[in-house]
C-alpha positions as CSV (number, residue, x, y, z in Angstrom):
1,M,-8.7,14.3,11.1
2,P,-5.9,12.5,9.4
3,Y,-5.8,11.6,5.8
4,R,-5.9,7.7,5.9
5,V,-4.2,5.4,3.2
6,C,-4.4,1.7,3.2
7,F,-2.2,-0.5,1.0
8,V,-3.9,-3.8,-0.2
9,C,-2.6,-7.1,-1.7
10,T,-3.6,-10.8,-1.6
11,G,-2.5,-12.0,1.9
12,N,-1.1,-8.9,3.4
13,I,2.4,-10.4,4.1
14,C,4.5,-9.4,1.2
15,R,3.6,-6.4,-1.1
16,S,1.2,-4.5,1.0
17,P,3.4,-4.5,4.2
18,M,6.4,-3.6,2.1
19,A,4.4,-0.6,0.5
20,E,2.9,0.6,4.0
21,S,6.5,0.6,5.5
22,V,8.0,2.5,2.5
23,F,5.1,5.0,2.5
24,R,5.2,5.4,6.2
25,A,8.7,6.4,6.0
26,R,8.2,8.8,3.2
27,V,5.3,10.4,5.1
28,E,7.7,10.8,8.2
29,E,10.6,12.1,6.1
30,A,8.2,14.8,4.9
31,G,7.2,15.8,8.3
32,L,3.5,14.7,7.6
33,D,3.0,11.9,10.1
34,Q,0.7,13.9,12.2
35,L,-1.5,14.3,9.1
36,I,-1.3,11.2,7.3
37,E,-2.0,7.7,8.7
38,V,-0.7,4.5,6.8
39,D,-1.8,0.9,7.2
40,S,-2.4,-2.2,5.1
41,A,-4.6,-5.3,4.5
42,G,-5.3,-8.3,2.3
43,T,-8.0,-9.3,0.1
44,G,-8.1,-12.6,1.8
45,G,-7.7,-13.7,5.4
46,W,-5.5,-16.7,5.0
47,H,-2.6,-14.9,6.8
48,E,-4.4,-13.0,9.5
49,G,-2.5,-12.6,12.6
50,D,0.8,-13.7,11.0
51,G,3.8,-11.3,10.7
52,A,5.2,-10.3,7.2
53,D,7.0,-12.9,5.2
54,P,10.5,-13.0,6.5
55,R,11.8,-12.4,2.9
56,A,10.0,-9.1,2.9
57,V,11.2,-8.1,6.4
58,A,14.8,-9.0,5.3
59,V,14.6,-6.7,2.3
60,L,12.9,-3.8,4.3
61,E,15.4,-4.0,7.1
62,A,18.3,-4.4,4.7
63,N,17.0,-1.0,3.1
64,G,16.5,1.0,6.3
65,Y,12.8,0.3,6.7
66,G,10.8,-0.8,9.6
67,S,9.1,-4.2,9.4
68,D,6.7,-4.4,12.5
69,H,3.4,-5.9,10.8
70,T,0.4,-8.1,11.7
71,A,-1.7,-9.4,8.5
72,R,-5.2,-8.7,8.4
73,Q,-8.1,-8.8,5.9
74,F,-9.6,-5.7,4.5
75,Q,-13.3,-5.2,5.4
76,A,-16.0,-3.3,3.3
77,S,-16.8,-1.2,6.3
78,W,-13.3,0.4,6.4
79,F,-14.2,2.5,3.2
80,S,-16.0,5.1,5.1
81,R,-12.8,5.9,7.3
82,L,-10.4,5.7,4.5
83,D,-9.4,8.4,2.1
84,L,-7.3,6.3,-0.4
85,V,-7.0,2.5,-1.0
86,I,-4.0,1.5,-2.8
87,A,-4.2,-1.9,-4.6
88,L,-0.9,-3.7,-5.5
89,D,-2.1,-5.2,-8.6
90,S,-5.1,-5.3,-11.0
91,G,-6.8,-8.2,-9.4
92,H,-6.9,-6.3,-6.1
93,L,-8.2,-3.3,-7.7
94,K,-11.2,-5.1,-9.2
95,A,-11.8,-7.1,-5.9
96,L,-11.7,-3.9,-3.8
97,R,-14.1,-2.0,-6.3
98,R,-16.5,-4.7,-6.2
99,L,-16.3,-4.7,-2.4
100,A,-16.9,-1.0,-2.2
101,P,-20.3,-0.2,-0.7
102,T,-20.7,3.0,-2.9
103,S,-19.4,4.3,-6.2
104,E,-17.6,7.1,-4.0
105,D,-16.0,4.5,-2.2
106,A,-14.9,2.7,-5.4
107,D,-13.5,5.8,-6.6
108,K,-11.1,5.8,-3.5
109,V,-9.2,2.7,-5.1
110,R,-6.0,3.3,-7.1
111,L,-3.4,1.0,-8.4
112,L,0.1,1.9,-6.8
113,R,2.1,1.9,-10.0
114,S,-0.2,4.6,-11.5
115,Y,1.6,6.9,-9.3
116,D,5.1,5.9,-11.0
117,P,5.4,7.7,-14.4
118,A,8.0,5.2,-15.4
119,Q,5.7,2.3,-14.8
120,G,5.7,1.1,-18.5
121,D,3.0,-1.3,-19.7
122,D,2.5,-3.5,-16.7
123,P,0.7,-1.5,-13.9
124,D,0.9,-4.3,-11.5
125,V,3.6,-5.1,-8.8
126,P,4.3,-8.7,-9.2
127,D,3.6,-11.2,-6.4
128,P,7.0,-12.3,-5.0
129,Y,5.7,-15.0,-2.5
130,Y,6.3,-17.9,-4.8
131,G,9.7,-16.8,-6.1
132,R,13.3,-16.1,-4.9
133,M,14.6,-13.1,-3.0
134,D,15.2,-11.1,-6.0
135,G,11.4,-10.9,-6.5
136,F,11.1,-9.1,-3.1
137,E,13.9,-6.6,-4.1
138,E,12.1,-5.9,-7.4
139,C,8.9,-5.3,-5.4
140,L,10.7,-2.8,-3.1
141,E,12.2,-1.0,-6.1
142,M,8.7,-0.7,-7.6
143,V,7.1,0.5,-4.3
144,E,9.8,3.0,-3.7
145,A,9.3,4.4,-7.2
146,A,5.7,4.8,-7.1
147,S,5.8,6.2,-3.4
148,I,7.3,9.5,-4.5
149,G,4.4,10.3,-6.8
150,L,1.9,9.1,-4.3
151,L,3.3,11.1,-1.6
152,A,2.9,14.2,-4.0
153,A,-0.6,13.3,-4.6
154,V,-1.6,12.8,-0.9
155,Q,0.3,15.9,0.2
156,E,-1.8,17.8,-2.3
157,Q,-4.9,16.5,-0.8
158,V,-3.7,17.1,2.7
159,E,-2.7,20.5,2.1
160,G,-6.1,21.2,0.6
161,Q,-7.8,20.0,3.8
162,V,-5.5,22.1,5.9
163,S,-6.1,25.2,3.7
């Protein structure tokens, strides 16, 4: 059974699809794509059915990442099939933990930047939606930095399941 990771931001058109694309690439590079499933969702359903923000797509593609995405809203029922739920900011973290049906499910929720040892004082990936293109580029940099530590943590879990 694969290890399942879901990235969550507000509308599922900027930060979480970027994190999904980057992390999926890291999983594939590590040869773990048969063992780890990666997806994303939003805390709200405003953009359900939409593709990723064109600026997010442009930044992903300019950096060699895939960008095929359809937005959806995170559902509490998904906790039972997920191993790890990655929130892109503290507001998402709180919302997801409140949504979790059990304390075990709430424990599955983590902040993405907690996997980046150089995160500094701000644990959040800022929302680039209302800003300029450089906000999307900054978002990608933060996601890439945190993905290294996240992959190591997930790989440890996967190897523990296989042993």
